[in-house]
N, C-alpha and C positions, 0 to 999 in steps of 0.2 A: 265290212270289216272295219274296226280301229285298227289304225297304225299305229304301234306303239315303239317309241325310240328308247332304249335303254342304252346306260353308259356300260361300255367294255369293262371288264374288270372285278374285284371283289364286290365292289358296290351294287354293281348291275346283278352280279347272282344274288346277293342279299335282297334286291328289290324284287327280282322275278321270284322269288320264294314268296314275298307278300302278295304278288299279282296271282300266283298259282294258289295261295291259301285262300284268297279272296274270291275264287271261284273262276280264274281266266286263265287254265293252264294251256301250256303249249310243250306236251311231252318230246317233241323233236328238238328242243333247245337246249335238252340236257345230253343229246347225244354227241359224241366226240368227233366233230367235223369242223371243216373250215367255212362253212357256212355262215352268212351273216344275217339270212331273213328266216323266219319261221312261222309259220301260220297254223292256226287250226280253226277252219270255218265254223265247226260246231259252237265254240266258245265266242265265235266272232271277234277274233284277234289274229292280229299279224305283228308280231315283234320283229325288231332289228336291232344290231349292235352297232353303236358308233362311239368316236371318241367321246369321252365325258364332256370337254369343252364344247362339242359340236351339235349336242342333245337341244340345246334350246335355239339352233339355228335351224335344223331340220323342224321343229315344231312352230315356230316364228314363221317360216314360209311354206307352212303347209305340207311339206313332204311326209309328216308325222303329225297325226291328230293329238296325240298325247305324248308324254314323256315323263322323263325323271332327270332333274339336274341339280348339281348343287346349288345352294344360296349365292357361294361366292361368285358362279358363273352368272347368275341373275343380276347380281349387283355390280360386277363388273362390266357386262355388257349390256344390261338393260334391254332385254328383247321385249316386244310388245307382244305378250302372253299372258294368260290367266294364271296365276300362281293358285292352286286350290288346297293342297294338302301338305303339311308339312310331316313327312312320312318318319322322321326322328331316328332315322339312321344315318350312317356316314358322318355322325357329330364329331366337330372339331371347332377350332376358333380363329377368327382373322384378328392377328396381333400385330403389335410393333415389338420389335427386340432388338437389342444392341449388345456391345461388349459389356460384361461385369464391371460394374462401377461406373458407366457412363451415365452423365448429367448432362440434360439439355439446358444449358444458360440461358438458351434464346438470343445471345448476342449476335449470333449470324445466321445466315439462310441453313436450314437443315437439309444434309442431303438423305434422301431416301432412297434405298434400292427395292424393286417389287417387279413382281410379273403382273400385279393388279394395280396399275396405274390408276383408274377411275376410281376405285375403294380408297387408294391412298390420298388422291387429290382430294376428294370430298371429306374426308375424316380430316386432314389438317386445315382445310378451308373452313369447316364448321367451327374449329376453336381459333382459328386466326393466327396460324403460325405459318410463315413464310417457307416454302420447300424448294429443293431443286429435286425432280425425279429423274431416278435413272432406272428405265426400262430394262429387266434382265429375262430371259427366258427360263434359266435353270442356276441351280448351284448359288442360290441368293446367300446362303450362310456366309460364303466367301468373301461378298462384298466389303461387310467392314474390317473382317481382319486383315485384308489387302490396303484398307485405306480408301476404297472407291466411294464409300458412302459411310453416313454416321450410324445410321440405323437401317432395319428392313422393316418390310411390311409382308408378312407370307402368312400361309395357313400352320396351325400349330396343332398337332395332335396329341402325343404324347410328351412333346419337349426333348425327346432324347437327342435328336439330332442338334438340337441349340446346345444343350449341355456338353454333348461332346466338343461342340467347337467354341466352348467358353462364354456362349450367350446366354441372355436370359429374356424372358418376356418382361415390358415394362410398361405396356399398356394393352388392353383387350378392345378390340374393334367392335366386333360382332360375331355372334355365336353362329356356326355353319350347320346345314344338315341338309338332307336329300328332300327335295320338293316334287310334286306331283304338278305337272304343268299341263296347259292345252293350249292348243291354237283357236284364236278367238272366233274364227268362220266355222270351226269344226265343232265348237261349244255349242253355237247357234243350232247347227244342224242335228247336233247329236246330243243335245242337252241331257235328254232323260238318260241314255246310256253311260254318259261321262259323270252326270252326278251319282248315278248307282254305284258306277266303279270308285268314285271319290268317296262315298259313303263305306264301302267295303274295307277300301285302303286305310281310312281313317280308323276304323274297327280294328285293323290288323296292327296298326301303328300304336293303339292304346295298350296291347297285349304286352 
């Protein structure tokens, strides 16, 4: 069976529905239980739920053959995997936000608060801007309000949280969505099955 790592939460539920529609169902996954691993030998699949930021680790290290991870996770951790299909769900954007009216004069080092340190560093390196990275794990929006940072780099979906905290997007870095990924060794050994699944998922993503 193919081991498939799915992200816990709403995104994982949406993604599982795509797998099911593509012909890889596992009815037990819909049962109300605390189980984390579900399998359907007839369909040749074994699903398991993991924290969204851990999916790429399970796939990279071979505990899962394939999985679904957000593009933000792939850009931040740069796992050694194959990215096969953009599933077109979980859409949002990685952006720079700041207090309304903020202007970056470029006269001093820009203080950037984020939990996506690599993405932020790569973005500002590409434009030649000196920054001081402040890595936070939560409540990023508070940082500029309390003077800890000048701007933040974070995922923006609707922008409601930014508006409620008097912040606004001043620059978009990259669009984000869920991606179907594969372990490299698994892809070599199960190329036919994985490519078949990828083509079905691509079809579902286009609907």
